[in-house]
HTML snippet that shows the backbone in 3Dmol.js (N, CA, C, O; Angstrom):
<script src="https://3Dmol.org/build/3Dmol-min.js"></script>
<div id="view" style="width:600px;height:400px;position:relative"></div>
<script>
const pdb = `
ATOM      1  N   MET A   1       1.756  13.964 -18.930  1.00  0.00           N
ATOM      2  CA  MET A   1       2.287  12.698 -18.461  1.00  0.00           C
ATOM      3  C   MET A   1       1.381  11.553 -18.918  1.00  0.00           C
ATOM      4  O   MET A   1       0.157  11.682 -18.934  1.00  0.00           O
ATOM      5  N   LYS A   2       1.984  10.467 -19.277  1.00  0.00           N
ATOM      6  CA  LYS A   2       1.261   9.292 -19.753  1.00  0.00           C
ATOM      7  C   LYS A   2       0.532   8.616 -18.587  1.00  0.00           C
ATOM      8  O   LYS A   2       1.096   8.441 -17.507  1.00  0.00           O
ATOM      9  N   THR A   3      -0.712   8.245 -18.821  1.00  0.00           N
ATOM     10  CA  THR A   3      -1.501   7.554 -17.811  1.00  0.00           C
ATOM     11  C   THR A   3      -1.044   6.102 -17.701  1.00  0.00           C
ATOM     12  O   THR A   3      -0.826   5.429 -18.708  1.00  0.00           O
ATOM     13  N   ILE A   4      -0.906   5.639 -16.484  1.00  0.00           N
ATOM     14  CA  ILE A   4      -0.530   4.247 -16.229  1.00  0.00           C
ATOM     15  C   ILE A   4      -1.804   3.414 -16.165  1.00  0.00           C
ATOM     16  O   ILE A   4      -2.727   3.727 -15.413  1.00  0.00           O
ATOM     17  N   THR A   5      -1.843   2.368 -16.950  1.00  0.00           N
ATOM     18  CA  THR A   5      -2.998   1.468 -16.916  1.00  0.00           C
ATOM     19  C   THR A   5      -2.680   0.278 -16.012  1.00  0.00           C
ATOM     20  O   THR A   5      -1.521   0.018 -15.689  1.00  0.00           O
ATOM     21  N   ARG A   6      -3.710  -0.423 -15.619  1.00  0.00           N
ATOM     22  CA  ARG A   6      -3.519  -1.640 -14.815  1.00  0.00           C
ATOM     23  C   ARG A   6      -2.651  -2.639 -15.563  1.00  0.00           C
ATOM     24  O   ARG A   6      -1.779  -3.277 -14.974  1.00  0.00           O
ATOM     25  N   ASP A   7      -2.889  -2.771 -16.858  1.00  0.00           N
ATOM     26  CA  ASP A   7      -2.137  -3.723 -17.667  1.00  0.00           C
ATOM     27  C   ASP A   7      -0.653  -3.355 -17.713  1.00  0.00           C
ATOM     28  O   ASP A   7       0.209  -4.216 -17.537  1.00  0.00           O
ATOM     29  N   ASN A   8      -0.356  -2.072 -17.949  1.00  0.00           N
ATOM     30  CA  ASN A   8       1.044  -1.627 -17.972  1.00  0.00           C
ATOM     31  C   ASN A   8       1.711  -1.846 -16.621  1.00  0.00           C
ATOM     32  O   ASN A   8       2.851  -2.305 -16.543  1.00  0.00           O
ATOM     33  N   PHE A   9       0.986  -1.511 -15.563  1.00  0.00           N
ATOM     34  CA  PHE A   9       1.537  -1.657 -14.217  1.00  0.00           C
ATOM     35  C   PHE A   9       1.851  -3.117 -13.913  1.00  0.00           C
ATOM     36  O   PHE A   9       2.909  -3.422 -13.361  1.00  0.00           O
ATOM     37  N   SER A  10       0.953  -4.009 -14.264  1.00  0.00           N
ATOM     38  CA  SER A  10       1.157  -5.426 -13.939  1.00  0.00           C
ATOM     39  C   SER A  10       2.344  -6.031 -14.682  1.00  0.00           C
ATOM     40  O   SER A  10       2.887  -7.046 -14.245  1.00  0.00           O
ATOM     41  N   LYS A  11       2.753  -5.433 -15.786  1.00  0.00           N
ATOM     42  CA  LYS A  11       3.896  -5.932 -16.562  1.00  0.00           C
ATOM     43  C   LYS A  11       5.242  -5.394 -16.074  1.00  0.00           C
ATOM     44  O   LYS A  11       6.293  -5.839 -16.536  1.00  0.00           O
ATOM     45  N   MET A  12       5.213  -4.448 -15.152  1.00  0.00           N
ATOM     46  CA  MET A  12       6.450  -3.847 -14.638  1.00  0.00           C
ATOM     47  C   MET A  12       7.163  -4.792 -13.678  1.00  0.00           C
ATOM     48  O   MET A  12       6.559  -5.704 -13.112  1.00  0.00           O
ATOM     49  N   THR A  13       8.462  -4.553 -13.509  1.00  0.00           N
ATOM     50  CA  THR A  13       9.230  -5.294 -12.510  1.00  0.00           C
ATOM     51  C   THR A  13       8.855  -4.783 -11.125  1.00  0.00           C
ATOM     52  O   THR A  13       8.224  -3.734 -10.995  1.00  0.00           O
ATOM     53  N   LEU A  14       9.239  -5.517 -10.104  1.00  0.00           N
ATOM     54  CA  LEU A  14       8.974  -5.100  -8.729  1.00  0.00           C
ATOM     55  C   LEU A  14       9.596  -3.727  -8.460  1.00  0.00           C
ATOM     56  O   LEU A  14       8.968  -2.870  -7.838  1.00  0.00           O
ATOM     57  N   ALA A  15      10.820  -3.524  -8.926  1.00  0.00           N
ATOM     58  CA  ALA A  15      11.506  -2.242  -8.718  1.00  0.00           C
ATOM     59  C   ALA A  15      10.775  -1.104  -9.428  1.00  0.00           C
ATOM     60  O   ALA A  15      10.631  -0.018  -8.865  1.00  0.00           O
ATOM     61  N   GLU A  16      10.319  -1.336 -10.643  1.00  0.00           N
ATOM     62  CA  GLU A  16       9.590  -0.307 -11.387  1.00  0.00           C
ATOM     63  C   GLU A  16       8.271   0.027 -10.704  1.00  0.00           C
ATOM     64  O   GLU A  16       7.896   1.195 -10.601  1.00  0.00           O
ATOM     65  N   LYS A  17       7.574  -0.995 -10.240  1.00  0.00           N
ATOM     66  CA  LYS A  17       6.312  -0.772  -9.528  1.00  0.00           C
ATOM     67  C   LYS A  17       6.554   0.053  -8.268  1.00  0.00           C
ATOM     68  O   LYS A  17       5.833   1.012  -7.993  1.00  0.00           O
ATOM     69  N   GLY A  18       7.574  -0.329  -7.510  1.00  0.00           N
ATOM     70  CA  GLY A  18       7.882   0.383  -6.275  1.00  0.00           C
ATOM     71  C   GLY A  18       8.208   1.839  -6.521  1.00  0.00           C
ATOM     72  O   GLY A  18       7.725   2.715  -5.803  1.00  0.00           O
ATOM     73  N   PHE A  19       9.021   2.106  -7.525  1.00  0.00           N
ATOM     74  CA  PHE A  19       9.403   3.479  -7.852  1.00  0.00           C
ATOM     75  C   PHE A  19       8.172   4.299  -8.230  1.00  0.00           C
ATOM     76  O   PHE A  19       7.999   5.425  -7.765  1.00  0.00           O
ATOM     77  N   LEU A  20       7.328   3.729  -9.071  1.00  0.00           N
ATOM     78  CA  LEU A  20       6.139   4.440  -9.527  1.00  0.00           C
ATOM     79  C   LEU A  20       5.168   4.718  -8.380  1.00  0.00           C
ATOM     80  O   LEU A  20       4.669   5.835  -8.245  1.00  0.00           O
ATOM     81  N   VAL A  21       4.906   3.718  -7.567  1.00  0.00           N
ATOM     82  CA  VAL A  21       3.958   3.898  -6.461  1.00  0.00           C
ATOM     83  C   VAL A  21       4.487   4.920  -5.457  1.00  0.00           C
ATOM     84  O   VAL A  21       3.731   5.770  -4.987  1.00  0.00           O
ATOM     85  N   MET A  22       5.762   4.849  -5.128  1.00  0.00           N
ATOM     86  CA  MET A  22       6.333   5.779  -4.149  1.00  0.00           C
ATOM     87  C   MET A  22       6.345   7.218  -4.663  1.00  0.00           C
ATOM     88  O   MET A  22       6.231   8.158  -3.877  1.00  0.00           O
ATOM     89  N   ASN A  23       6.482   7.394  -5.977  1.00  0.00           N
ATOM     90  CA  ASN A  23       6.577   8.740  -6.540  1.00  0.00           C
ATOM     91  C   ASN A  23       5.261   9.308  -7.047  1.00  0.00           C
ATOM     92  O   ASN A  23       5.070  10.524  -7.030  1.00  0.00           O
ATOM     93  N   LYS A  24       4.356   8.458  -7.495  1.00  0.00           N
ATOM     94  CA  LYS A  24       3.112   8.951  -8.086  1.00  0.00           C
ATOM     95  C   LYS A  24       1.858   8.520  -7.325  1.00  0.00           C
ATOM     96  O   LYS A  24       0.783   9.084  -7.532  1.00  0.00           O
ATOM     97  N   GLY A  25       1.988   7.539  -6.457  1.00  0.00           N
ATOM     98  CA  GLY A  25       0.829   7.051  -5.719  1.00  0.00           C
ATOM     99  C   GLY A  25       0.538   7.882  -4.481  1.00  0.00           C
ATOM    100  O   GLY A  25       1.378   8.656  -4.023  1.00  0.00           O
ATOM    101  N   LYS A  26      -0.651   7.711  -3.952  1.00  0.00           N
ATOM    102  CA  LYS A  26      -1.047   8.384  -2.706  1.00  0.00           C
ATOM    103  C   LYS A  26      -1.230   7.317  -1.640  1.00  0.00           C
ATOM    104  O   LYS A  26      -2.069   6.426  -1.772  1.00  0.00           O
ATOM    105  N   HIS A  27      -0.429   7.421  -0.575  1.00  0.00           N
ATOM    106  CA  HIS A  27      -0.529   6.458   0.519  1.00  0.00           C
ATOM    107  C   HIS A  27      -1.828   6.699   1.273  1.00  0.00           C
ATOM    108  O   HIS A  27      -2.119   7.822   1.683  1.00  0.00           O
ATOM    109  N   LEU A  28      -2.602   5.643   1.453  1.00  0.00           N
ATOM    110  CA  LEU A  28      -3.895   5.763   2.124  1.00  0.00           C
ATOM    111  C   LEU A  28      -3.858   5.266   3.563  1.00  0.00           C
ATOM    112  O   LEU A  28      -4.330   5.951   4.470  1.00  0.00           O
ATOM    113  N   THR A  29      -3.302   4.084   3.773  1.00  0.00           N
ATOM    114  CA  THR A  29      -3.254   3.528   5.123  1.00  0.00           C
ATOM    115  C   THR A  29      -2.324   2.322   5.162  1.00  0.00           C
ATOM    116  O   THR A  29      -1.853   1.845   4.129  1.00  0.00           O
ATOM    117  N   GLN A  30      -2.074   1.843   6.370  1.00  0.00           N
ATOM    118  CA  GLN A  30      -1.192   0.693   6.574  1.00  0.00           C
ATOM    119  C   GLN A  30      -1.783  -0.193   7.662  1.00  0.00           C
ATOM    120  O   GLN A  30      -2.331   0.293   8.652  1.00  0.00           O
ATOM    121  N   ILE A  31      -1.663  -1.501   7.461  1.00  0.00           N
ATOM    122  CA  ILE A  31      -2.043  -2.450   8.505  1.00  0.00           C
ATOM    123  C   ILE A  31      -0.908  -3.445   8.687  1.00  0.00           C
ATOM    124  O   ILE A  31      -0.068  -3.629   7.806  1.00  0.00           O
ATOM    125  N   ARG A  32      -0.905  -4.076   9.842  1.00  0.00           N
ATOM    126  CA  ARG A  32       0.088  -5.113  10.107  1.00  0.00           C
ATOM    127  C   ARG A  32      -0.611  -6.460  10.156  1.00  0.00           C
ATOM    128  O   ARG A  32      -1.618  -6.629  10.842  1.00  0.00           O
ATOM    129  N   LYS A  33      -0.062  -7.412   9.420  1.00  0.00           N
ATOM    130  CA  LYS A  33      -0.565  -8.791   9.402  1.00  0.00           C
ATOM    131  C   LYS A  33       0.622  -9.700   9.665  1.00  0.00           C
ATOM    132  O   LYS A  33       1.397  -9.995   8.755  1.00  0.00           O
ATOM    133  N   GLY A  34       0.765 -10.145  10.907  1.00  0.00           N
ATOM    134  CA  GLY A  34       1.895 -10.998  11.260  1.00  0.00           C
ATOM    135  C   GLY A  34       3.208 -10.277  11.046  1.00  0.00           C
ATOM    136  O   GLY A  34       3.446  -9.222  11.633  1.00  0.00           O
ATOM    137  N   ASP A  35       4.064 -10.844  10.205  1.00  0.00           N
ATOM    138  CA  ASP A  35       5.386 -10.283   9.923  1.00  0.00           C
ATOM    139  C   ASP A  35       5.352  -9.221   8.823  1.00  0.00           C
ATOM    140  O   ASP A  35       6.389  -8.654   8.479  1.00  0.00           O
ATOM    141  N   PHE A  36       4.183  -8.952   8.277  1.00  0.00           N
ATOM    142  CA  PHE A  36       4.098  -8.042   7.136  1.00  0.00           C
ATOM    143  C   PHE A  36       3.371  -6.750   7.463  1.00  0.00           C
ATOM    144  O   PHE A  36       2.401  -6.733   8.221  1.00  0.00           O
ATOM    145  N   LEU A  37       3.865  -5.666   6.874  1.00  0.00           N
ATOM    146  CA  LEU A  37       3.143  -4.410   6.835  1.00  0.00           C
ATOM    147  C   LEU A  37       2.529  -4.323   5.451  1.00  0.00           C
ATOM    148  O   LEU A  37       3.230  -4.442   4.447  1.00  0.00           O
ATOM    149  N   GLN A  38       1.228  -4.117   5.396  1.00  0.00           N
ATOM    150  CA  GLN A  38       0.536  -3.972   4.125  1.00  0.00           C
ATOM    151  C   GLN A  38       0.157  -2.506   3.979  1.00  0.00           C
ATOM    152  O   GLN A  38      -0.569  -1.950   4.804  1.00  0.00           O
ATOM    153  N   ASN A  39       0.657  -1.894   2.920  1.00  0.00           N
ATOM    154  CA  ASN A  39       0.391  -0.490   2.652  1.00  0.00           C
ATOM    155  C   ASN A  39      -0.531  -0.368   1.454  1.00  0.00           C
ATOM    156  O   ASN A  39      -0.303  -0.982   0.412  1.00  0.00           O
ATOM    157  N   LEU A  40      -1.574   0.432   1.615  1.00  0.00           N
ATOM    158  CA  LEU A  40      -2.547   0.637   0.549  1.00  0.00           C
ATOM    159  C   LEU A  40      -2.317   2.011  -0.079  1.00  0.00           C
ATOM    160  O   LEU A  40      -2.249   3.027   0.614  1.00  0.00           O
ATOM    161  N   TYR A  41      -2.201   2.017  -1.404  1.00  0.00           N
ATOM    162  CA  TYR A  41      -1.999   3.242  -2.176  1.00  0.00           C
ATOM    163  C   TYR A  41      -3.078   3.356  -3.240  1.00  0.00           C
ATOM    164  O   TYR A  41      -3.620   2.353  -3.704  1.00  0.00           O
ATOM    165  N   SER A  42      -3.380   4.589  -3.619  1.00  0.00           N
ATOM    166  CA  SER A  42      -4.183   4.806  -4.826  1.00  0.00           C
ATOM    167  C   SER A  42      -3.219   5.296  -5.899  1.00  0.00           C
ATOM    168  O   SER A  42      -2.336   6.114  -5.642  1.00  0.00           O
ATOM    169  N   LEU A  43      -3.410   4.781  -7.096  1.00  0.00           N
ATOM    170  CA  LEU A  43      -2.570   5.149  -8.235  1.00  0.00           C
ATOM    171  C   LEU A  43      -3.476   5.191  -9.455  1.00  0.00           C
ATOM    172  O   LEU A  43      -4.106   4.195  -9.809  1.00  0.00           O
ATOM    173  N   GLU A  44      -3.534   6.361 -10.096  1.00  0.00           N
ATOM    174  CA  GLU A  44      -4.447   6.546 -11.228  1.00  0.00           C
ATOM    175  C   GLU A  44      -5.863   6.159 -10.797  1.00  0.00           C
ATOM    176  O   GLU A  44      -6.412   6.774  -9.882  1.00  0.00           O
ATOM    177  N   ASP A  45      -6.460   5.156 -11.436  1.00  0.00           N
ATOM    178  CA  ASP A  45      -7.838   4.774 -11.104  1.00  0.00           C
ATOM    179  C   ASP A  45      -7.920   3.392 -10.461  1.00  0.00           C
ATOM    180  O   ASP A  45      -8.931   2.701 -10.585  1.00  0.00           O
ATOM    181  N   PHE A  46      -6.841   2.992  -9.767  1.00  0.00           N
ATOM    182  CA  PHE A  46      -6.849   1.692  -9.100  1.00  0.00           C
ATOM    183  C   PHE A  46      -6.065   1.760  -7.794  1.00  0.00           C
ATOM    184  O   PHE A  46      -5.351   2.726  -7.527  1.00  0.00           O
ATOM    185  N   PHE A  47      -6.217   0.706  -6.985  1.00  0.00           N
ATOM    186  CA  PHE A  47      -5.522   0.603  -5.707  1.00  0.00           C
ATOM    187  C   PHE A  47      -4.379  -0.395  -5.827  1.00  0.00           C
ATOM    188  O   PHE A  47      -4.476  -1.390  -6.546  1.00  0.00           O
ATOM    189  N   VAL A  48      -3.300  -0.113  -5.113  1.00  0.00           N
ATOM    190  CA  VAL A  48      -2.114  -0.971  -5.113  1.00  0.00           C
ATOM    191  C   VAL A  48      -1.752  -1.291  -3.669  1.00  0.00           C
ATOM    192  O   VAL A  48      -1.795  -0.421  -2.799  1.00  0.00           O
ATOM    193  N   GLU A  49      -1.397  -2.544  -3.425  1.00  0.00           N
ATOM    194  CA  GLU A  49      -0.925  -2.960  -2.106  1.00  0.00           C
ATOM    195  C   GLU A  49       0.561  -3.279  -2.182  1.00  0.00           C
ATOM    196  O   GLU A  49       1.029  -3.941  -3.109  1.00  0.00           O
ATOM    197  N   ILE A  50       1.288  -2.793  -1.188  1.00  0.00           N
ATOM    198  CA  ILE A  50       2.704  -3.128  -1.047  1.00  0.00           C
ATOM    199  C   ILE A  50       2.836  -3.971   0.212  1.00  0.00           C
ATOM    200  O   ILE A  50       2.420  -3.559   1.295  1.00  0.00           O
ATOM    201  N   PHE A  51       3.421  -5.155   0.059  1.00  0.00           N
ATOM    202  CA  PHE A  51       3.623  -6.088   1.168  1.00  0.00           C
ATOM    203  C   PHE A  51       5.091  -6.033   1.575  1.00  0.00           C
ATOM    204  O   PHE A  51       5.972  -6.457   0.827  1.00  0.00           O
ATOM    205  N   TYR A  52       5.342  -5.502   2.780  1.00  0.00           N
ATOM    206  CA  TYR A  52       6.703  -5.306   3.278  1.00  0.00           C
ATOM    207  C   TYR A  52       6.959  -6.268   4.433  1.00  0.00           C
ATOM    208  O   TYR A  52       6.199  -6.305   5.400  1.00  0.00           O
ATOM    209  N   SER A  53       8.041  -7.048   4.324  1.00  0.00           N
ATOM    210  CA  SER A  53       8.403  -7.994   5.379  1.00  0.00           C
ATOM    211  C   SER A  53       9.246  -7.282   6.434  1.00  0.00           C
ATOM    212  O   SER A  53      10.295  -6.715   6.127  1.00  0.00           O
ATOM    213  N   ILE A  54       8.783  -7.317   7.653  1.00  0.00           N
ATOM    214  CA  ILE A  54       9.513  -6.681   8.751  1.00  0.00           C
ATOM    215  C   ILE A  54      10.801  -7.445   9.044  1.00  0.00           C
ATOM    216  O   ILE A  54      11.844  -6.830   9.263  1.00  0.00           O
ATOM    217  N   SER A  55      10.744  -8.766   9.051  1.00  0.00           N
ATOM    218  CA  SER A  55      11.920  -9.570   9.418  1.00  0.00           C
ATOM    219  C   SER A  55      13.038  -9.494   8.388  1.00  0.00           C
ATOM    220  O   SER A  55      14.213  -9.517   8.756  1.00  0.00           O
ATOM    221  N   THR A  56      12.698  -9.404   7.109  1.00  0.00           N
ATOM    222  CA  THR A  56      13.747  -9.329   6.083  1.00  0.00           C
ATOM    223  C   THR A  56      14.039  -7.900   5.658  1.00  0.00           C
ATOM    224  O   THR A  56      15.005  -7.654   4.936  1.00  0.00           O
ATOM    225  N   ASP A  57      13.209  -6.949   6.101  1.00  0.00           N
ATOM    226  CA  ASP A  57      13.372  -5.536   5.759  1.00  0.00           C
ATOM    227  C   ASP A  57      13.342  -5.330   4.243  1.00  0.00           C
ATOM    228  O   ASP A  57      14.112  -4.541   3.694  1.00  0.00           O
ATOM    229  N   LYS A  58      12.436  -6.055   3.579  1.00  0.00           N
ATOM    230  CA  LYS A  58      12.335  -5.962   2.119  1.00  0.00           C
ATOM    231  C   LYS A  58      10.878  -5.978   1.682  1.00  0.00           C
ATOM    232  O   LYS A  58      10.002  -6.501   2.371  1.00  0.00           O
ATOM    233  N   ILE A  59      10.650  -5.392   0.520  1.00  0.00           N
ATOM    234  CA  ILE A  59       9.330  -5.478  -0.096  1.00  0.00           C
ATOM    235  C   ILE A  59       9.181  -6.871  -0.674  1.00  0.00           C
ATOM    236  O   ILE A  59       9.996  -7.310  -1.486  1.00  0.00           O
ATOM    237  N   HIS A  60       8.150  -7.552  -0.257  1.00  0.00           N
ATOM    238  CA  HIS A  60       7.898  -8.925  -0.694  1.00  0.00           C
ATOM    239  C   HIS A  60       7.106  -8.959  -2.002  1.00  0.00           C
ATOM    240  O   HIS A  60       7.372  -9.779  -2.880  1.00  0.00           O
ATOM    241  N   ASN A  61       6.121  -8.048  -2.118  1.00  0.00           N
ATOM    242  CA  ASN A  61       5.276  -8.054  -3.303  1.00  0.00           C
ATOM    243  C   ASN A  61       4.570  -6.711  -3.449  1.00  0.00           C
ATOM    244  O   ASN A  61       4.319  -6.014  -2.465  1.00  0.00           O
ATOM    245  N   ILE A  62       4.257  -6.362  -4.694  1.00  0.00           N
ATOM    246  CA  ILE A  62       3.451  -5.184  -5.006  1.00  0.00           C
ATOM    247  C   ILE A  62       2.410  -5.641  -6.009  1.00  0.00           C
ATOM    248  O   ILE A  62       2.747  -6.146  -7.080  1.00  0.00           O
ATOM    249  N   GLU A  63       1.143  -5.462  -5.661  1.00  0.00           N
ATOM    250  CA  GLU A  63       0.105  -5.956  -6.565  1.00  0.00           C
ATOM    251  C   GLU A  63      -1.097  -5.029  -6.611  1.00  0.00           C
ATOM    252  O   GLU A  63      -1.375  -4.291  -5.665  1.00  0.00           O
ATOM    253  N   ILE A  64      -1.793  -5.083  -7.718  1.00  0.00           N
ATOM    254  CA  ILE A  64      -3.033  -4.339  -7.886  1.00  0.00           C
ATOM    255  C   ILE A  64      -4.122  -5.044  -7.082  1.00  0.00           C
ATOM    256  O   ILE A  64      -4.245  -6.268  -7.121  1.00  0.00           O
ATOM    257  N   MET A  65      -4.904  -4.259  -6.358  1.00  0.00           N
ATOM    258  CA  MET A  65      -6.018  -4.834  -5.611  1.00  0.00           C
ATOM    259  C   MET A  65      -7.160  -5.066  -6.591  1.00  0.00           C
ATOM    260  O   MET A  65      -7.770  -4.117  -7.084  1.00  0.00           O
ATOM    261  N   THR A  66      -7.442  -6.321  -6.867  1.00  0.00           N
ATOM    262  CA  THR A  66      -8.506  -6.661  -7.814  1.00  0.00           C
ATOM    263  C   THR A  66      -9.823  -6.958  -7.111  1.00  0.00           C
ATOM    264  O   THR A  66     -10.892  -6.827  -7.709  1.00  0.00           O
ATOM    265  N   ASN A  67      -9.751  -7.355  -5.849  1.00  0.00           N
ATOM    266  CA  ASN A  67     -10.950  -7.647  -5.063  1.00  0.00           C
ATOM    267  C   ASN A  67     -11.162  -6.492  -4.085  1.00  0.00           C
ATOM    268  O   ASN A  67     -10.541  -6.448  -3.024  1.00  0.00           O
ATOM    269  N   LEU A  68     -12.035  -5.567  -4.444  1.00  0.00           N
ATOM    270  CA  LEU A  68     -12.215  -4.367  -3.626  1.00  0.00           C
ATOM    271  C   LEU A  68     -12.787  -4.646  -2.244  1.00  0.00           C
ATOM    272  O   LEU A  68     -12.733  -3.775  -1.376  1.00  0.00           O
ATOM    273  N   SER A  69     -13.331  -5.830  -2.019  1.00  0.00           N
ATOM    274  CA  SER A  69     -13.815  -6.148  -0.673  1.00  0.00           C
ATOM    275  C   SER A  69     -12.644  -6.255   0.309  1.00  0.00           C
ATOM    276  O   SER A  69     -12.848  -6.211   1.522  1.00  0.00           O
ATOM    277  N   ARG A  70     -11.423  -6.394  -0.209  1.00  0.00           N
ATOM    278  CA  ARG A  70     -10.243  -6.436   0.662  1.00  0.00           C
ATOM    279  C   ARG A  70      -9.992  -5.098   1.346  1.00  0.00           C
ATOM    280  O   ARG A  70      -9.276  -5.041   2.345  1.00  0.00           O
ATOM    281  N   ILE A  71     -10.566  -4.035   0.827  1.00  0.00           N
ATOM    282  CA  ILE A  71     -10.408  -2.726   1.463  1.00  0.00           C
ATOM    283  C   ILE A  71     -10.977  -2.761   2.877  1.00  0.00           C
ATOM    284  O   ILE A  71     -10.533  -2.012   3.747  1.00  0.00           O
ATOM    285  N   ASP A  72     -11.961  -3.632   3.108  1.00  0.00           N
ATOM    286  CA  ASP A  72     -12.565  -3.748   4.438  1.00  0.00           C
ATOM    287  C   ASP A  72     -11.525  -4.033   5.513  1.00  0.00           C
ATOM    288  O   ASP A  72     -11.654  -3.535   6.632  1.00  0.00           O
ATOM    289  N   GLN A  73     -10.496  -4.824   5.205  1.00  0.00           N
ATOM    290  CA  GLN A  73      -9.483  -5.127   6.217  1.00  0.00           C
ATOM    291  C   GLN A  73      -8.733  -3.862   6.634  1.00  0.00           C
ATOM    292  O   GLN A  73      -8.303  -3.749   7.782  1.00  0.00           O
ATOM    293  N   TYR A  74      -8.574  -2.920   5.721  1.00  0.00           N
ATOM    294  CA  TYR A  74      -7.929  -1.655   6.059  1.00  0.00           C
ATOM    295  C   TYR A  74      -8.880  -0.766   6.850  1.00  0.00           C
ATOM    296  O   TYR A  74      -8.474  -0.133   7.825  1.00  0.00           O
ATOM    297  N   ILE A  75     -10.131  -0.717   6.438  1.00  0.00           N
ATOM    298  CA  ILE A  75     -11.126   0.101   7.134  1.00  0.00           C
ATOM    299  C   ILE A  75     -11.316  -0.387   8.563  1.00  0.00           C
ATOM    300  O   ILE A  75     -11.420   0.421   9.486  1.00  0.00           O
ATOM    301  N   ASN A  76     -11.363  -1.691   8.754  1.00  0.00           N
ATOM    302  CA  ASN A  76     -11.562  -2.258  10.088  1.00  0.00           C
ATOM    303  C   ASN A  76     -10.390  -1.991  11.013  1.00  0.00           C
ATOM    304  O   ASN A  76     -10.538  -2.056  12.233  1.00  0.00           O
ATOM    305  N   ASP A  77      -9.225  -1.690  10.451  1.00  0.00           N
ATOM    306  CA  ASP A  77      -8.036  -1.473  11.259  1.00  0.00           C
ATOM    307  C   ASP A  77      -7.761   0.006  11.536  1.00  0.00           C
ATOM    308  O   ASP A  77      -6.789   0.337  12.216  1.00  0.00           O
ATOM    309  N   ILE A  78      -8.602   0.889  11.020  1.00  0.00           N
ATOM    310  CA  ILE A  78      -8.389   2.322  11.233  1.00  0.00           C
ATOM    311  C   ILE A  78      -8.517   2.624  12.724  1.00  0.00           C
ATOM    312  O   ILE A  78      -9.448   2.174  13.392  1.00  0.00           O
ATOM    313  N   LYS A  79      -7.563   3.390  13.219  1.00  0.00           N
ATOM    314  CA  LYS A  79      -7.511   3.712  14.649  1.00  0.00           C
ATOM    315  C   LYS A  79      -8.455   4.858  14.988  1.00  0.00           C
ATOM    316  O   LYS A  79      -8.892   5.601  14.109  1.00  0.00           O
ATOM    317  N   THR A  80      -8.759   4.989  16.261  1.00  0.00           N
ATOM    318  CA  THR A  80      -9.554   6.115  16.733  1.00  0.00           C
ATOM    319  C   THR A  80      -8.688   7.371  16.681  1.00  0.00           C
ATOM    320  O   THR A  80      -7.461   7.265  16.676  1.00  0.00           O
ATOM    321  N   PRO A  81      -9.297   8.553  16.643  1.00  0.00           N
ATOM    322  CA  PRO A  81      -8.503   9.787  16.612  1.00  0.00           C
ATOM    323  C   PRO A  81      -7.515   9.894  17.775  1.00  0.00           C
ATOM    324  O   PRO A  81      -6.418  10.424  17.598  1.00  0.00           O
ATOM    325  N   GLU A  82      -7.885   9.399  18.959  1.00  0.00           N
ATOM    326  CA  GLU A  82      -6.991   9.490  20.110  1.00  0.00           C
ATOM    327  C   GLU A  82      -5.725   8.669  19.882  1.00  0.00           C
ATOM    328  O   GLU A  82      -4.624   9.136  20.174  1.00  0.00           O
ATOM    329  N   SER A  83      -5.871   7.459  19.365  1.00  0.00           N
ATOM    330  CA  SER A  83      -4.695   6.619  19.169  1.00  0.00           C
ATOM    331  C   SER A  83      -3.841   7.139  18.021  1.00  0.00           C
ATOM    332  O   SER A  83      -2.620   6.981  18.051  1.00  0.00           O
ATOM    333  N   LYS A  84      -4.452   7.760  17.003  1.00  0.00           N
ATOM    334  CA  LYS A  84      -3.667   8.375  15.935  1.00  0.00           C
ATOM    335  C   LYS A  84      -2.824   9.511  16.503  1.00  0.00           C
ATOM    336  O   LYS A  84      -1.662   9.683  16.137  1.00  0.00           O
ATOM    337  N   GLU A  85      -3.432  10.287  17.407  1.00  0.00           N
ATOM    338  CA  GLU A  85      -2.717  11.407  18.006  1.00  0.00           C
ATOM    339  C   GLU A  85      -1.520  10.903  18.802  1.00  0.00           C
ATOM    340  O   GLU A  85      -0.438  11.487  18.733  1.00  0.00           O
ATOM    341  N   GLU A  86      -1.706   9.827  19.552  1.00  0.00           N
ATOM    342  CA  GLU A  86      -0.605   9.247  20.316  1.00  0.00           C
ATOM    343  C   GLU A  86       0.490   8.748  19.388  1.00  0.00           C
ATOM    344  O   GLU A  86       1.673   8.914  19.685  1.00  0.00           O
ATOM    345  N   LYS A  87       0.120   8.144  18.281  1.00  0.00           N
ATOM    346  CA  LYS A  87       1.086   7.617  17.331  1.00  0.00           C
ATOM    347  C   LYS A  87       1.917   8.750  16.734  1.00  0.00           C
ATOM    348  O   LYS A  87       3.134   8.628  16.590  1.00  0.00           O
ATOM    349  N   ILE A  88       1.259   9.842  16.391  1.00  0.00           N
ATOM    350  CA  ILE A  88       1.970  10.981  15.819  1.00  0.00           C
ATOM    351  C   ILE A  88       2.981  11.523  16.818  1.00  0.00           C
ATOM    352  O   ILE A  88       4.097  11.869  16.432  1.00  0.00           O
ATOM    353  N   GLN A  89       2.620  11.603  18.081  1.00  0.00           N
ATOM    354  CA  GLN A  89       3.525  12.125  19.094  1.00  0.00           C
ATOM    355  C   GLN A  89       4.730  11.212  19.294  1.00  0.00           C
ATOM    356  O   GLN A  89       5.812  11.693  19.630  1.00  0.00           O
ATOM    357  N   LEU A  90       4.565   9.898  19.094  1.00  0.00           N
ATOM    358  CA  LEU A  90       5.678   8.968  19.260  1.00  0.00           C
ATOM    359  C   LEU A  90       6.661   9.050  18.108  1.00  0.00           C
ATOM    360  O   LEU A  90       7.845   8.762  18.287  1.00  0.00           O
ATOM    361  N   ASN A  91       6.195   9.436  16.929  1.00  0.00           N
ATOM    362  CA  ASN A  91       7.075   9.537  15.768  1.00  0.00           C
ATOM    363  C   ASN A  91       7.843  10.775  15.878  1.00  0.00           C
ATOM    364  O   ASN A  91       8.658  11.075  15.006  1.00  0.00           O
TER     365      ASN A  91
END
`;
const viewer = $3Dmol.createViewer("view");
viewer.addModel(pdb, "pdb");
viewer.setStyle({}, {cartoon: {color: "spectrum"}});
viewer.zoomTo();
viewer.render();
</script>
């Protein structure tokens, strides 16, 4: 399979990016920021964020994470094992 580069990925349409990330990416975590769910994925040798609008029920944007310090916002939002267990039981 052909390796996806950052440059190739950035030139794709929103639909192409979404298809690729959902099928080849690894979901790492999700945080909520206001009306948006931000999902962090790893794809090849880079990270991708998907911004999903709750109110419109649509993907607003998919972008490569270029500033790795942004990962801190995901790390800071990681739940304790107890709350993860409760979340799993609710699903």
